[in-house]
C-alpha positions as CSV (number, residue, x, y, z in Angstrom):
1,M,66.8,18.6,-16.5
2,I,63.4,19.6,-18.0
3,F,59.6,18.6,-16.0
4,E,56.7,17.7,-17.3
5,I,53.5,19.2,-15.9
6,E,50.4,17.5,-15.3
7,K,47.1,18.3,-14.3
8,N,44.6,16.7,-11.5
9,I,47.2,14.7,-9.0
10,P,45.3,15.7,-5.0
11,I,47.6,16.8,-2.5
12,P,48.9,14.6,0.3
13,A,48.2,15.9,3.5
14,K,51.9,17.9,4.3
15,V,54.4,16.5,5.7
16,Y,57.5,18.3,7.3
17,R,61.3,17.3,7.6
18,G,64.8,18.1,7.1
19,R,67.5,21.2,6.5
20,M,65.9,23.5,3.5
21,T,69.3,24.4,0.7
22,H,69.6,26.9,-2.0
23,G,69.6,25.7,-5.9
24,S,69.6,27.4,-9.7
25,V,67.2,24.9,-12.2
26,R,65.2,26.5,-14.6
27,Y,61.6,25.3,-12.8
28,P,58.2,26.2,-15.0
29,W,56.6,28.1,-12.5
30,D,55.1,30.3,-15.5
31,E,53.7,27.8,-17.7
32,M,51.7,25.8,-14.6
33,E,48.6,26.8,-13.8
34,V,46.4,26.3,-11.1
35,H,46.7,22.2,-10.6
36,D,49.3,21.0,-12.7
37,S,52.4,20.1,-10.7
38,F,55.6,18.5,-11.7
39,A,57.9,15.4,-10.4
40,L,60.5,16.1,-8.9
41,P,63.7,13.2,-8.8
42,I,65.0,13.8,-4.8
43,Q,68.3,15.2,-5.6
44,Y,65.9,18.1,-5.7
45,V,63.2,18.3,-3.3
46,N,65.0,20.1,-0.5
47,K,65.7,23.1,-4.0
48,V,62.2,23.6,-5.2
49,R,61.1,23.8,-2.0
50,V,63.2,26.9,-1.4
51,A,62.5,28.1,-5.2
52,A,58.7,27.5,-3.7
53,G,59.0,29.1,-1.0
54,A,60.8,32.2,-2.3
55,R,57.7,32.1,-5.3
56,N,54.8,32.7,-3.0
57,V,57.2,35.1,-0.8
58,Q,55.6,37.4,-4.2
59,G,52.6,36.8,-3.9
60,E,50.0,36.3,-6.9
61,Q,51.7,32.0,-7.4
62,Y,51.3,29.8,-5.0
63,F,53.4,26.4,-4.8
64,T,53.7,23.7,-1.9
65,V,56.0,20.3,-2.3
66,R,54.7,16.8,-0.7
67,E,55.5,13.6,-1.2
68,T,53.9,10.8,-2.4
69,L,54.3,6.5,-3.2
70,E,55.5,7.9,-6.2
71,G,57.7,9.6,-5.1
72,H,58.2,14.4,-4.1
73,R,55.5,16.2,-6.6
74,C,55.2,20.1,-6.8
75,W,51.8,21.5,-7.1
76,R,51.3,25.2,-8.0
77,I,48.0,26.0,-5.3
78,R,47.1,29.4,-6.6
């Protein structure tokens, strides 16, 4: 699956729910600039949350996954 990077999509308020699971898909972390985002199919949401959390621990780039009216998205926030 290829994810399309989009710019200037506002980040909604954080909502906490559910367990997180692991997965192995290539996400476009290194191609993203701050405030870029990509839409997620529902089956990838938990996997991207875990992968984004691992990137956040490394400390150079920070990402968040949020639910929007259209579905879920992952943003680079720093």
